[in-house]
C-alpha positions as CSV (number, residue, x, y, z in Angstrom):
1,X,110.9,57.8,80.6
2,X,114.3,58.7,82.0
3,X,115.9,58.1,78.6
4,X,113.3,60.3,76.9
5,X,114.0,63.1,79.3
6,X,117.8,62.7,78.9
7,X,117.3,62.8,75.1
8,X,115.3,66.0,75.3
9,X,117.9,67.7,77.5
10,X,120.7,66.5,75.2
11,X,118.8,67.9,72.3
12,X,118.4,71.4,73.8
13,X,122.1,71.4,75.0
14,X,123.4,70.3,71.6
15,X,121.1,72.6,69.6
16,X,121.0,75.9,71.5
17,X,118.9,77.4,68.9
18,X,115.9,75.6,70.4
19,X,116.4,77.3,73.7
20,X,116.8,80.6,72.0
21,X,113.6,80.1,70.1
22,X,111.8,79.3,73.3
23,X,113.2,82.5,74.9
24,X,112.1,84.5,71.8
25,X,108.6,83.0,71.9
26,X,108.3,83.7,75.6
27,X,109.5,87.3,75.2
28,X,107.3,88.1,72.2
29,X,104.0,86.4,73.3
30,X,104.5,87.2,76.9
31,X,105.1,90.9,76.2
32,X,101.9,90.9,74.0
33,X,99.9,89.2,76.7
34,X,101.2,91.6,79.4
35,X,100.3,94.6,77.3
36,X,96.7,93.4,76.7
37,X,96.0,92.4,80.3
38,X,93.7,94.8,82.1
39,X,94.3,96.3,85.5
40,X,91.7,96.0,88.3
41,X,91.7,96.6,92.0
42,X,90.1,93.2,92.8
43,X,89.3,90.1,90.7
44,X,86.1,90.4,88.9
45,X,83.9,87.2,88.7
46,X,81.4,86.3,86.0
47,X,77.8,87.6,86.5
48,X,75.8,85.1,88.5
49,X,73.1,87.3,90.1
50,X,69.7,88.2,88.7
51,X,67.7,90.9,90.4
52,X,63.9,91.4,90.4
53,X,62.6,94.8,91.6
54,X,58.9,95.7,92.1
55,X,57.7,99.1,93.1
56,X,54.3,99.5,94.9
57,X,53.9,103.2,96.0
58,X,52.4,103.6,99.4
59,X,52.7,99.9,100.5
60,X,54.1,98.9,103.8
61,X,56.8,96.2,104.1
62,X,54.2,93.7,105.2
63,X,52.1,94.4,102.2
64,X,55.1,94.1,99.9
65,X,55.9,90.8,101.5
66,X,52.5,89.3,101.2
67,X,51.4,90.9,97.9
68,X,54.6,90.8,95.9
69,X,57.7,89.0,97.4
70,X,56.0,85.7,98.3
71,X,54.4,85.5,94.9
72,X,57.6,86.1,93.0
73,X,59.5,83.5,95.2
74,X,56.7,80.9,94.6
75,X,56.8,81.5,90.8
76,X,60.6,81.0,90.4
77,X,61.7,78.7,93.2
78,X,61.5,75.5,91.0
79,X,63.7,76.9,88.2
80,X,66.8,74.7,87.6
81,X,70.1,76.4,88.2
82,X,69.1,78.6,91.1
83,X,71.4,78.4,94.2
84,X,69.5,80.7,96.6
85,X,66.9,83.5,96.6
86,X,67.5,86.5,98.9
87,X,64.5,88.8,99.3
88,X,64.1,92.2,100.9
89,X,60.6,93.7,101.4
90,X,60.7,97.4,102.4
91,X,58.4,100.3,102.2
92,X,57.2,100.9,98.6
93,X,59.8,98.4,97.2
94,X,60.5,94.7,97.0
95,X,63.9,93.3,95.8
96,X,64.4,89.6,95.1
97,X,68.0,88.7,94.4
98,X,68.6,85.3,92.7
99,X,72.0,83.7,92.9
100,X,72.6,81.1,90.2
101,X,74.7,78.0,90.4
102,X,78.1,77.9,88.7
103,X,78.1,76.0,85.4
104,X,74.6,77.0,84.4
105,X,73.9,79.5,81.6
106,X,72.7,82.7,83.3
107,X,71.0,83.8,80.1
108,X,68.7,80.8,80.0
109,X,67.9,81.2,83.7
110,X,67.2,84.9,83.2
111,X,64.7,84.0,80.4
112,X,62.9,81.4,82.6
113,X,62.7,83.9,85.5
114,X,61.3,86.6,83.3
115,X,58.7,84.3,81.8
116,X,57.7,83.0,85.2
117,X,57.4,86.5,86.7
118,X,55.4,87.8,83.6
119,X,52.9,85.1,84.2
120,X,52.0,86.3,87.7
121,X,48.6,88.0,87.5
122,X,47.9,88.5,91.2
123,X,50.0,91.6,91.9
124,X,48.2,94.3,93.9
125,X,46.4,97.0,92.0
126,X,48.8,99.9,91.7
127,X,52.0,97.9,91.7
128,X,54.4,98.8,88.9
129,X,55.7,96.3,86.3
130,X,58.6,94.1,87.7
131,X,62.0,95.1,86.5
132,X,64.3,92.1,85.9
133,X,68.0,92.5,85.1
134,X,71.3,90.6,85.4
135,X,73.7,92.3,87.8
136,X,77.0,93.0,86.2
137,X,80.0,92.6,88.6
138,X,81.8,95.8,89.0
139,X,84.4,97.4,91.3
140,X,85.0,100.9,92.4
141,X,87.8,102.7,90.5
142,X,87.8,106.3,91.8
143,X,86.0,108.7,94.1
144,X,85.7,112.3,93.0
145,X,84.6,115.2,95.2
146,X,83.1,118.5,93.8
147,X,83.3,121.5,96.1
148,X,83.0,125.2,95.7
149,X,81.6,128.5,96.9
150,X,78.2,127.8,95.3
151,X,74.9,126.3,96.5
152,X,74.2,122.6,96.6
153,X,71.8,122.7,93.7
154,X,74.6,124.2,91.5
155,X,77.0,121.5,92.6
156,X,74.5,118.8,91.7
157,X,73.9,120.2,88.2
158,X,77.6,120.5,87.6
159,X,78.2,117.0,88.9
160,X,75.6,115.7,86.4
161,X,77.3,117.5,83.6
162,X,80.6,115.8,84.7
163,X,78.8,112.5,84.7
164,X,77.7,113.0,81.1
165,X,81.3,113.9,80.1
166,X,82.7,110.8,81.8
167,X,80.1,108.5,80.2
168,X,81.0,109.9,76.8
169,X,84.7,109.2,77.3
170,X,84.6,105.7,75.8
171,X,86.6,104.2,78.8
172,X,84.0,104.7,81.5
173,X,80.5,103.2,81.6
174,X,79.5,103.3,85.3
175,X,79.2,106.6,87.1
176,X,77.0,107.5,90.1
177,X,76.5,111.0,91.6
178,X,75.6,111.2,95.3
179,X,75.9,113.3,98.5
180,X,72.6,115.1,98.4
181,X,68.9,114.4,99.1
182,X,66.5,113.5,96.3
183,X,64.9,116.4,94.3
184,X,61.3,117.0,95.0
185,X,58.8,119.5,93.5
186,X,56.8,121.4,96.1
187,X,53.5,123.3,95.4
188,X,53.0,125.9,98.2
189,X,49.4,127.1,97.9
190,X,48.4,130.5,99.3
191,X,45.1,130.7,101.3
192,X,44.7,134.2,100.1
193,X,44.8,133.1,96.4
194,X,42.5,130.3,97.0
195,X,39.9,132.6,98.5
196,X,40.4,135.2,95.7
197,X,39.6,132.6,93.0
198,X,37.0,130.6,95.0
199,X,39.2,127.5,95.0
200,X,39.9,124.8,97.6
201,X,43.2,122.9,98.1
202,X,41.6,119.8,96.6
203,X,40.8,121.7,93.4
204,X,44.5,122.4,92.9
205,X,45.6,118.9,93.8
206,X,42.9,117.3,91.5
207,X,44.0,119.5,88.6
208,X,47.6,118.4,89.0
209,X,46.6,114.8,89.5
210,X,44.4,114.7,86.4
211,X,46.7,116.6,84.1
212,X,50.2,115.4,85.1
213,X,50.0,111.8,83.9
214,X,50.4,109.5,80.9
215,X,47.2,107.8,79.7
216,X,46.8,104.9,77.2
217,X,43.5,104.9,75.3
218,X,44.0,101.7,73.4
219,X,44.8,100.6,69.9
220,X,43.0,101.3,66.6
221,X,43.7,98.6,63.9
222,X,43.1,99.1,60.2
223,X,44.0,96.9,57.2
224,X,47.2,98.9,56.6
225,X,48.3,100.2,60.0
226,X,47.9,100.2,63.8
227,X,47.5,103.4,65.7
228,X,48.4,103.5,69.4
229,X,46.4,106.2,71.2
230,X,48.3,107.6,74.2
231,X,48.3,110.9,76.0
232,X,51.8,111.8,77.3
233,X,51.4,114.7,79.8
234,X,53.7,113.7,82.6
235,X,55.6,116.8,83.8
236,X,58.9,116.5,85.7
237,X,59.9,120.2,86.2
238,X,58.5,123.0,88.3
239,X,58.1,125.2,85.3
240,X,55.9,122.8,83.4
241,X,53.8,121.9,86.5
242,X,53.3,125.7,87.1
243,X,51.7,125.8,83.6
244,X,49.0,123.3,84.4
245,X,45.5,124.8,84.0
246,X,43.2,124.6,87.0
247,X,40.2,126.1,85.2
248,X,39.2,128.8,82.8
249,X,37.8,132.1,84.1
250,X,34.7,133.9,82.7
251,X,36.8,136.2,80.6
252,X,38.4,133.2,78.8
253,X,41.7,133.4,80.7
254,X,43.3,130.2,82.0
255,X,44.0,130.0,85.7
256,X,47.3,128.3,86.1
257,X,48.8,126.5,89.1
258,X,51.5,129.2,89.4
259,X,48.8,131.9,89.8
260,X,47.6,130.4,93.1
261,X,50.8,128.6,94.3
262,X,54.6,128.8,94.4
263,X,56.1,125.9,92.5
264,X,59.7,125.1,93.4
265,X,62.3,122.4,92.8
266,X,64.2,121.7,96.0
267,X,65.9,119.0,98.0
268,X,63.8,116.7,100.1
269,X,63.9,117.4,103.8
270,X,65.8,114.3,104.8
271,X,69.1,114.1,106.6
272,X,71.6,113.7,103.7
273,X,74.6,115.9,103.5
274,X,78.2,115.3,102.5
275,X,81.4,117.2,103.1
276,X,84.9,117.0,101.8
277,X,87.6,118.6,103.9
278,X,84.9,120.4,105.9
279,X,83.3,121.9,102.7
280,X,79.9,121.0,101.3
281,X,80.5,118.5,98.5
282,X,78.9,116.3,96.0
283,X,80.6,113.0,95.3
284,X,81.0,111.1,92.0
285,X,81.8,107.4,92.2
286,X,83.3,105.7,89.1
287,X,83.0,102.0,88.8
288,X,84.5,99.6,86.3
289,X,83.3,96.5,84.6
290,X,85.4,93.4,84.0
291,X,86.2,94.4,80.4
292,X,87.3,97.9,81.4
293,X,90.9,98.9,82.4
294,X,91.6,100.6,85.7
295,X,94.7,102.3,84.4
296,X,92.9,103.8,81.4
297,X,90.1,105.0,83.7
298,X,92.6,106.5,86.1
299,X,94.6,108.3,83.4
300,X,91.4,109.8,81.8
301,X,89.9,111.0,85.0
302,X,93.1,112.6,86.3
303,X,93.5,114.4,82.9
304,X,89.8,115.4,83.0
305,X,90.2,116.8,86.5
306,X,93.1,119.0,85.6
307,X,91.3,120.3,82.5
308,X,88.1,120.9,84.5
309,X,89.9,122.9,87.3
310,X,91.7,125.0,84.7
311,X,88.4,126.1,83.3
312,X,86.5,126.7,86.6
313,X,87.4,129.1,89.4
314,X,84.5,128.9,91.8
315,X,84.2,125.1,91.7
316,X,87.0,122.5,92.3
317,X,87.0,118.9,91.2
318,X,89.2,116.7,93.4
319,X,90.3,113.1,93.0
320,X,89.6,112.1,96.6
321,X,90.5,108.5,96.2
322,X,92.1,106.5,93.3
323,X,92.3,102.8,93.7
324,X,95.0,102.7,91.0
325,X,97.4,104.3,93.6
326,X,97.1,101.3,95.9
327,X,97.6,99.0,93.0
328,X,100.8,100.9,92.0
329,X,102.0,100.3,95.6
330,X,101.7,96.6,95.2
331,X,103.3,96.7,91.7
332,X,106.2,98.6,93.2
333,X,106.5,96.0,96.0
334,X,106.6,93.2,93.4
335,X,109.2,95.0,91.3
336,X,111.3,95.7,94.5
337,X,111.0,92.0,95.6
338,X,111.8,90.7,92.2
339,X,114.7,93.2,91.8
340,X,116.2,92.1,95.2
341,X,115.7,88.5,94.3
342,X,117.6,88.9,91.0
343,X,120.3,90.9,92.7
344,X,120.8,88.3,95.5
345,X,120.9,85.4,93.0
346,X,123.5,87.3,90.9
347,X,125.7,88.1,94.0
348,X,125.5,84.7,95.7
349,X,126.0,82.5,92.7
350,X,128.5,84.9,91.3
351,X,130.6,84.7,94.4
352,X,130.3,80.9,94.9
353,X,130.1,79.7,91.4
354,X,130.2,81.9,88.3
355,X,128.7,85.3,87.3
356,X,127.6,84.1,83.9
357,X,126.0,81.1,85.5
358,X,124.1,83.4,88.0
359,X,122.7,85.5,85.1
360,X,121.0,82.5,83.5
361,X,119.6,81.3,86.8
362,X,118.2,84.8,87.5
363,X,116.5,84.8,84.1
364,X,114.1,82.2,85.5
365,X,112.1,84.9,87.3
366,X,111.2,87.2,84.4
367,X,110.8,84.2,82.0
368,X,108.4,82.4,84.4
369,X,106.2,85.6,84.8
370,X,106.1,86.1,81.0
371,X,105.0,82.5,80.5
372,X,102.4,83.0,83.2
373,X,101.0,86.0,81.4
374,X,100.6,83.9,78.2
375,X,98.4,81.4,80.1
376,X,96.7,84.2,82.0
377,X,95.6,85.9,78.8
378,X,93.6,82.8,77.8
379,X,92.2,82.3,81.3
380,X,91.1,85.9,81.6
381,X,93.0,87.1,84.7
382,X,93.8,90.7,85.4
383,X,96.6,92.4,87.3
384,X,94.9,93.1,90.6
385,X,95.6,92.9,94.4
386,X,95.0,89.2,94.5
387,X,97.1,88.2,91.4
388,X,99.9,90.5,92.6
389,X,99.8,88.8,95.9
390,X,100.3,85.5,94.1
391,X,103.3,87.0,92.2
392,X,104.9,88.4,95.4
393,X,104.3,85.0,97.0
394,X,105.9,83.0,94.2
395,X,108.8,85.3,93.3
396,X,111.0,83.9,96.1
397,X,110.7,80.3,95.0
398,X,110.9,80.7,91.2
399,X,114.7,80.3,91.1
400,X,115.0,77.5,93.6
401,X,114.9,74.8,90.9
402,X,117.3,76.8,88.7
403,X,119.8,77.1,91.6
404,X,119.7,73.4,92.4
405,X,120.3,72.4,88.7
406,X,122.9,75.1,88.1
407,X,124.9,74.0,91.2
408,X,124.8,70.4,90.2
409,X,125.9,71.2,86.7
410,X,128.8,73.2,88.1
411,X,129.7,70.3,90.4
412,X,129.9,67.9,87.5
413,X,132.0,70.4,85.6
414,X,134.4,70.6,88.6
415,X,134.8,66.8,88.5
416,X,136.5,67.1,85.1
417,X,133.6,66.7,82.7
418,X,133.3,68.9,79.6
419,X,130.5,71.6,79.7
420,X,128.2,69.7,77.4
421,X,128.4,66.5,79.4
422,X,128.2,68.3,82.7
423,X,125.0,70.1,81.7
424,X,123.3,66.9,80.6
425,X,124.4,64.8,83.6
426,X,123.9,67.5,86.1
427,X,120.3,68.2,84.9
428,X,119.2,64.7,84.5
429,X,120.5,63.7,87.9
430,X,118.4,66.1,90.0
431,X,115.5,66.4,87.6
432,X,113.2,63.9,89.5
433,X,113.9,65.6,92.8
434,X,113.3,69.1,91.4
435,X,110.1,68.1,89.6
436,X,108.7,66.5,92.8
437,X,109.6,69.6,94.8
438,X,107.9,72.0,92.5
439,X,104.9,69.8,91.7
440,X,104.0,69.5,95.3
441,X,103.6,73.3,95.5
442,X,101.5,73.2,92.3
443,X,99.3,70.5,93.7
444,X,98.8,72.5,97.0
445,X,97.4,75.4,95.0
446,X,95.3,73.4,92.6
447,X,92.2,73.2,94.9
448,X,92.0,77.0,94.9
449,X,91.0,76.7,91.2
450,X,87.8,74.9,92.3
451,X,86.6,77.1,95.2
452,X,83.0,78.5,95.2
453,X,80.8,80.3,97.7
454,X,82.3,83.7,97.5
455,X,86.0,82.5,97.4
456,X,86.3,82.5,93.6
457,X,88.6,85.5,93.8
458,X,91.4,83.1,94.9
459,X,91.3,81.5,91.4
460,X,93.6,84.2,89.9
461,X,96.2,83.8,92.6
462,X,96.2,80.0,92.0
463,X,96.6,80.5,88.3
464,X,99.6,82.9,88.8
465,X,101.4,80.5,91.2
466,X,100.7,77.3,89.2
467,X,101.6,78.8,85.8
468,X,104.7,80.6,87.0
469,X,106.0,77.4,88.7
470,X,105.2,75.3,85.6
471,X,107.1,77.6,83.3
472,X,110.0,77.8,85.8
473,X,110.4,74.0,85.4
474,X,110.5,74.3,81.6
475,X,113.1,77.0,81.8
476,X,115.2,75.1,84.4
477,X,115.0,71.7,82.6
478,X,115.7,72.9,79.0
479,X,116.7,76.6,78.6
480,X,119.1,76.7,81.6
481,X,121.3,73.7,80.8
482,X,121.4,74.7,77.2
483,X,123.1,78.0,78.1
484,X,125.2,76.6,80.9
485,X,126.7,73.8,78.8
486,X,129.1,76.1,76.9
487,X,132.8,76.9,77.5
488,X,131.7,80.6,77.8
489,X,129.9,79.9,81.0
490,X,131.6,76.8,82.4
491,X,135.3,77.4,82.1
492,X,138.2,76.5,84.4
493,X,140.2,79.2,86.1
494,X,143.9,78.6,86.4
495,X,144.3,81.0,89.3
496,X,141.6,81.8,91.8
497,X,141.4,85.3,93.2
498,X,141.5,86.2,96.9
499,X,137.7,86.6,97.1
500,X,137.1,83.2,95.6
501,X,139.6,81.6,97.9
502,X,138.0,83.2,100.9
503,X,134.5,82.1,99.9
504,X,135.7,78.6,99.3
505,X,137.1,78.5,102.9
506,X,133.8,79.9,104.3
507,X,131.8,77.2,102.4
508,X,134.2,74.5,103.5
509,X,133.9,75.6,107.1
510,X,130.1,75.7,107.1
511,X,129.9,72.3,105.3
512,X,132.5,70.4,107.5
513,X,132.3,72.1,110.9
514,X,128.7,73.1,111.2
515,X,126.5,71.2,108.8
516,X,128.6,68.1,108.9
517,X,128.7,67.8,112.6
518,X,125.0,68.5,112.9
519,X,124.3,65.8,110.4
520,X,126.5,63.3,112.2
521,X,124.7,64.1,115.5
522,X,121.2,63.6,114.1
523,X,122.2,60.3,112.4
524,X,123.9,59.0,115.6
525,X,121.1,60.0,118.0
526,X,118.1,59.5,115.8
527,X,115.6,59.1,118.7
528,X,116.6,62.4,120.2
529,X,116.3,64.1,116.8
530,X,112.9,62.7,116.1
531,X,111.7,63.5,119.6
532,X,112.9,67.1,119.3
533,X,111.0,67.4,116.0
534,X,107.8,65.9,117.5
535,X,108.1,68.1,120.6
536,X,108.0,71.2,118.4
537,X,104.4,70.4,117.3
538,X,102.7,71.1,120.7
539,X,104.9,74.2,121.2
540,X,103.7,75.6,117.8
541,X,100.1,74.7,118.5
542,X,100.3,76.3,121.9
543,X,101.7,79.5,120.4
544,X,98.8,79.6,117.9
545,X,96.1,78.8,120.5
546,X,97.6,81.5,122.9
547,X,97.5,84.1,120.2
548,X,101.2,84.7,120.3
549,X,101.5,83.6,116.7
550,X,98.7,85.5,114.9
551,X,96.7,83.7,112.2
552,X,94.1,84.8,109.7
553,X,92.4,83.0,106.8
554,X,93.3,85.8,104.4
555,X,95.2,89.0,105.1
556,X,93.3,92.3,105.1
557,X,94.4,94.7,102.4
558,X,95.6,97.7,104.3
559,X,94.0,101.1,103.6
560,X,95.6,104.4,104.6
561,X,92.4,105.5,106.3
562,X,89.7,104.7,108.8
563,X,86.1,105.7,109.6
564,X,84.4,107.0,112.7
565,X,80.6,106.6,113.2
566,X,78.6,109.1,115.2
567,X,75.3,107.7,116.5
568,X,73.4,109.9,118.9
569,X,70.1,109.2,120.7
570,X,67.3,108.5,118.3
571,X,65.3,111.7,117.7
572,X,68.3,114.0,118.1
573,X,67.8,117.1,115.8
574,X,69.7,117.0,112.6
575,X,71.4,120.3,113.4
576,X,72.8,118.9,116.6
577,X,74.3,115.8,114.8
578,X,75.8,118.0,112.1
579,X,77.4,120.3,114.8
580,X,79.1,117.3,116.4
581,X,80.3,116.0,113.0
582,X,81.8,119.4,112.1
583,X,83.5,119.6,115.5
584,X,85.1,116.2,115.0
585,X,86.4,117.2,111.6
586,X,87.9,120.4,113.1
587,X,89.7,118.3,115.7
588,X,91.1,116.0,112.9
589,X,92.6,119.0,111.1
590,X,94.0,120.4,114.3
591,X,95.7,117.1,114.8
592,X,97.1,117.4,111.2
593,X,98.8,120.6,112.2
594,X,100.4,119.0,115.2
595,X,101.6,116.1,113.2
596,X,103.1,118.5,110.6
597,X,105.2,120.1,113.4
598,X,106.3,116.7,114.6
599,X,107.2,115.6,111.1
600,X,108.4,118.8,109.4
601,X,109.6,117.0,106.2
602,X,106.2,115.6,105.5
603,X,103.4,117.2,103.5
604,X,99.8,117.1,104.7
605,X,99.5,114.1,107.0
606,X,95.7,114.0,106.8
607,X,95.1,113.9,103.0
608,X,91.3,114.3,103.2
609,X,88.2,113.8,105.3
610,X,84.8,112.8,104.2
611,X,81.8,113.7,106.3
612,X,78.4,112.1,105.8
613,X,75.2,113.2,107.6
614,X,72.3,110.8,107.8
615,X,73.9,107.3,108.0
616,X,76.8,105.4,109.4
617,X,79.7,104.4,107.2
618,X,78.4,100.8,106.7
619,X,74.8,101.8,106.3
620,X,73.7,99.8,109.4
621,X,71.9,102.8,110.9
622,X,70.5,106.0,109.3
623,X,68.5,109.0,110.2
624,X,69.1,112.5,111.5
625,X,70.8,111.2,114.6
626,X,73.7,109.5,112.7
627,X,76.7,110.7,110.9
628,X,80.1,109.4,109.8
629,X,83.6,110.8,109.1
630,X,86.2,109.0,107.0
631,X,89.8,110.0,107.5
632,X,92.5,109.3,104.9
633,X,96.2,109.8,105.8
634,X,99.7,109.3,104.7
635,X,101.9,106.5,106.2
636,X,104.6,107.6,108.6
637,X,107.6,105.3,109.1
638,X,105.5,102.4,107.8
639,X,102.7,103.0,110.3
């Protein structure tokens, strides 16, 4: 085995074209893979959930549980591949969420569930047909806010037009409009009109009930065709409902609903109101699927926003939150860390060894990432917060193997060997130690590839670390010695400059006076050294148990914002809750003015505030007595 490895290293050092081909392949295919990798805010897993929804108008939660939910659970619980069934029975609706096991075909499970639910014939009379669908995993990409000096109904209609434009873009497929109550059609009947025409309230209600519906009258079959008989008279607008005929008068005139009542479309009288920067607003949430690109969505929406605002004066469309901005911050951190890493490698190795040598060691960082992108393109990873965390984590250890090998090659060269022999001997000598050092880190991250139970998002971080380290070994064992084993890199200097002489003296002092003496002490007093090391364990455990050293399973991703929930006594009028919400928002913007005076060089400290009437920020409580305010701000001095 050792002879085979030595032969391969000798082959690459002797025929440098092999190393150059490997570099070219890494650059070309790594660049192609990088350009084709999508951007996402968070890793997106494969769909594993199937949802069953049944609507039963007028039913209580208990009736939904007994008449619908239990029957569905009983029909599907024996299907192979189901991990768990989570059911929610609420007023008018039952939702059964099926979580499938990893490794089973979700399409086959979906078909079995659908067939099992379709065979249920004991649903209550009046329950609608069950809706069964696979839940596609999706993440939020952007929040848009629509404000203006117009009424809420106008904002809603404009927001729906924006929704149509975004869905027609070709890069966005998931859009939701929210921030207003549901639309309802009201029929306000006048007693005077009822008396004038000799009608009762039930006459009007019965006319609407009988006319405003779809009716199936069966099927007529002949030898050549089938005719489906169906009356489609369902009306969904106030204008059409106003045209419903109640009865005909003696003169042959039709008496319409609008003749005796006022028919209007209006918002339901439920506590649901949203504000953006203290102005009434309608929000548009844009989500992305796993096959869509966050960067493409961000670019399109920002361009669309500029174009929309240039065409409208009374209404303003605002990108209130863009998750691409936070992803850019992590990308900038990665590039900063990688840039500093490259610079430190160049400076340190350039001072102590050789500038040309430091360049080829530093090449290990970009080459390892490019190789990782090649593997990642086959695995299906995206550039997201978790994969970027893995890149930031591994960037500091990518050049460790290269530094060890390069230093050993340089040592062999200083002993009088020619560059070719120094490159081969120096690499082969430390190859087992370097391989074991890197492989232990790879083994430590391998279990993350197998995690389940909601921790699958760590898979991409593990792929990034393992693939980067694996490619760093290939680069350090074959590409690095091939380029170091030349007279252009390893060459003797007849006269050392003052800087080199000074650095040699510093290294000699550290090696002989500090490290050498410490090593002699530990070897002479082994019991003391081991006891000191063992004594550190209870100290560290005590610091962890006492909370002096903080610990967490996984770090929270910091957001430049926070939310405040307002929960008053149940039964508090909606107007009172809204007044408190508005007062709190006013205080936030007053604080913004104080901070601007304290930090005069900064722009707006508070970038935006979202107000929501009718629920808390996490949805745990709702009603007219609840509200929430979300505050987003700029970071000041890293805080």
